[in-house]
Each structure stands twice: as structure tokens, then as C-alpha cells.
C-alpha positions in Angstrom: 18.9 -1.3 -0.8 17.9 -0.1 3.0 14.2 -0.6 4.5 13.9 3.4 4.3 14.8 3.7 0.9 12.6 0.7 0.1 9.9 2.4 1.5 10.2 5.7 -0.5 10.3 3.9 -3.8 7.6 1.9 -2.5 5.6 5.3 -1.7 6.3 6.6 -4.6 5.9 3.7 -7.4 1.9 3.5 -5.1 1.2 7.2 -6.3 2.2 6.9 -9.6 0.2 4.1 -10.1 -3.2 5.0 -8.3 -2.7 8.5 -9.9 -3.1 6.5 -13.8 -5.3 4.5 -12.4 -7.6 7.6 -11.1 -7.3 9.2 -14.0 -7.6 6.4 -16.6 -10.9 5.8 -14.4 -12.4 9.9 -14.5 -11.4 10.4 -10.4 -11.1 13.6 -9.8 -9.0 13.1 -6.5 -5.5 13.6 -5.9 -4.2 10.5 -3.6 -0.9 11.1 -1.5 0.5 8.4 1.0 1.9 8.8 3.6 3.8 6.7 6.3 3.7 6.5 10.2 6.5 5.4 11.4 5.7 2.4 14.3 8.3 0.3 16.5 7.2 -2.9 14.8 4.9 -2.1 11.5 4.8 0.8 10.5 1.1 2.6 8.8 0.5 3.4 5.3 -1.8 6.0 5.3 -3.9 7.4 1.9 -4.8 10.5 1.9 -7.7 11.7 -1.1 -11.4 12.8 -0.8 -10.9 11.3 3.3 -8.2 9.4 4.7 -7.9 5.6 5.7 -4.9 3.1 5.9 -3.9 1.3 2.7 -1.6 -0.8 4.3 1.1 -2.0 7.3 4.9 -2.6 6.5 6.8 -5.2 8.5 9.6 -3.2 9.8 11.8 -6.7 10.3 10.6 -8.7 6.8 9.6 -5.6 4.2 6.1 -7.7 4.3 3.0 -5.7 3.0 0.1 -6.5 5.8 -3.8 -5.8 6.1 -5.0 -3.8 8.8 -7.1 -1.1 10.5 -6.6 2.2 12.1 -5.6 0.0 15.2 -3.3 -2.8 14.2 -2.6 -5.1 11.6 -5.2 -7.7 11.2 -3.9 -10.7 9.5 0.0 -10.9 9.4 -0.3 -13.3 6.1 1.8 -11.4 3.8 0.4 -9.8 0.8 3.7 -8.6 -0.8 6.9 -7.0 0.4 8.6 -4.0 -0.6 11.7 -5.8 -1.3 10.6 -7.3 -4.6 11.3 -6.3 -8.1 7.6 -5.2 -8.2 7.2 -3.6 -5.0 3.4 -3.5 -5.9 2.3 -7.1 -6.1 -0.1 -7.7 -3.9 -1.8 -4.7 -4.1 -4.5 -2.8 -6.0 -5.7 0.9 -6.2 -8.2 0.1 -2.8 -5.5 -1.6 -0.6 -4.1 -4.8 -0.2 -4.9 -8.2 -2.3 -7.5 -10.3 -0.9 -5.8 -13.5 0.1 -9.1 -15.9 -0.9 -11.9 -13.8 -2.2 -12.5 -10.7 -5.0 -9.4 -9.6 -6.8 -9.9 -6.0 -8.4 -6.1 -5.4 -9.9 -4.9 -2.1 -11.7 -7.1 -2.3 -15.0 -9.9 -0.3 -16.0 
């Protein structure tokens, strides 16, 4: 699987999973995701009632990294788009914290 194919699969599965979560929890907004191609780290942007950065993808490895609007904040990988489950390390609001609260996809 190429990098571009893995990114498309990641975004489709993310939209599906977040959509199911929103429906199950009574959220009326529809969340869509877009990928902004960049030199080293692609930026995944979430569009719903507002716009936010969901995560960054390391173009060299496919690793999922936390960040803000400007750049990657933490270079520790939370997951990888090439994994069998590309959403491992993700929750409805962004990437999981390495230390601290874990929200997950539950109700």
C-alpha cells in the first residue's frame, strides 16, 4: 500500500468512526476531514461546527503525531496509518495522550 492510499483509507475510516460516535451521542454536526499536504508532516484538519487540527502524519513513516495549527508538538508516535487498524491511537477528538486521560470511542 502506498502512502497516499494509506492516507485515503485513514481519512475514510476516521470519518466513518467519528460519524458513528456523533450519531450515537446525539451530535447533529457532521465531521469531515481534509489532508493538507506539507513537506515533512501532512496536516489532518477536522471540519464540523468549527475547524481544528486533528493530527499530523509523518510522510516518511506514516506515524500519527499530535500538533497544533503551526506544527507538530510531540514527535512520539500515537499510531500509524499503515497498521491493520489505522485508528489505533485515535479518539473522537484527536490523538490519545501517552500519559493521562484516555477517552476512546465508547458512548
